[in-house]
N, C-alpha and C positions, 0 to 999 in steps of 0.2 A: 833055400829063399823062406824067410817068414812065413807063418800061413795065416790068411784072414786077410792081410793086407793088400793083395791085388786081385783086379777085378776080375768075378767069376763070369761074367757072361761076355767075354771077348770072342768075337767071332767075326766072320766075312758080312758085311753090310753093304746094298746098293745105296748109294748117295745120289738122289732124283734134282735135276734144279726146275722147277715148276714153270720157272718163264721160258724155258728152252728145251726141256724134255731131254737135256744132255745129263747122262749116267756115268757113276764111275763105282767100281769096285774098291774096297777095303776093309781092312780091319776095324773093329771099334768097339764100342760097349754101349754106345748109344742105345735108349730104351725105345722100341719099334712096336707097332700096333698091326702093320701092315705086309705084304710079301709081296714079291714079284718074280718074274721069271728073268734073270740075265743073259746075256749074248750067249754065254756057254751053255744055256740049257737049265740050270740049274736053279733052284726057289731059293732065295735069299730075304732075309727082312729088309724093309723097304724104310726108308728116311726121307723124309721131302724139304728140299733147301729153297729158299726164295733165290739166293745169290749164288754164285759157282764163279769160277774162274771164267768160264765162258760168256757168262752176261754180266760180270763186273764191270764197271767204265773204267777203272784203271788198266785192265787188262785186255780189255777190248778197243780201246784208246778214243772211246765217245765220249770223256771227262765234261762237265760242263765247267768253265771256267768263270770262276767268281770274282767280281770286278772288288778285292778287297781294300785296294786303296781309296775307292770310293766311297766305302763301308765307315774305314777310318775318318775319313773326313768328315762326313755325315756326323760322327760320333763326336768328333773333338770341336766342330761349330755348332753341334747342338749344346753342349755343356761348356764351352766358351762362353754362351749368350747368360746364362744364369750366373755365373761365378765372375762378380766383379772385386778387385783387389784395391785396397783400400791405402 
């Protein structure tokens, strides 16, 4: 392998979803400032997340359905009034 092109700080990091306190351990190069004690009793760098698979609407099934047809109709009606063909 070539030297100097691979990440140097590749290590185990705990990612924590701040809305649900869900944590998972994986390897990463992400920069961190804090540490935490994981379930295995060892101390790891901590990276805080706003959304994970546990809190993301797609994975939880709690998606908000947007009335896209209504939005399209509003858009078309808005610009239909202003443009008159000669």
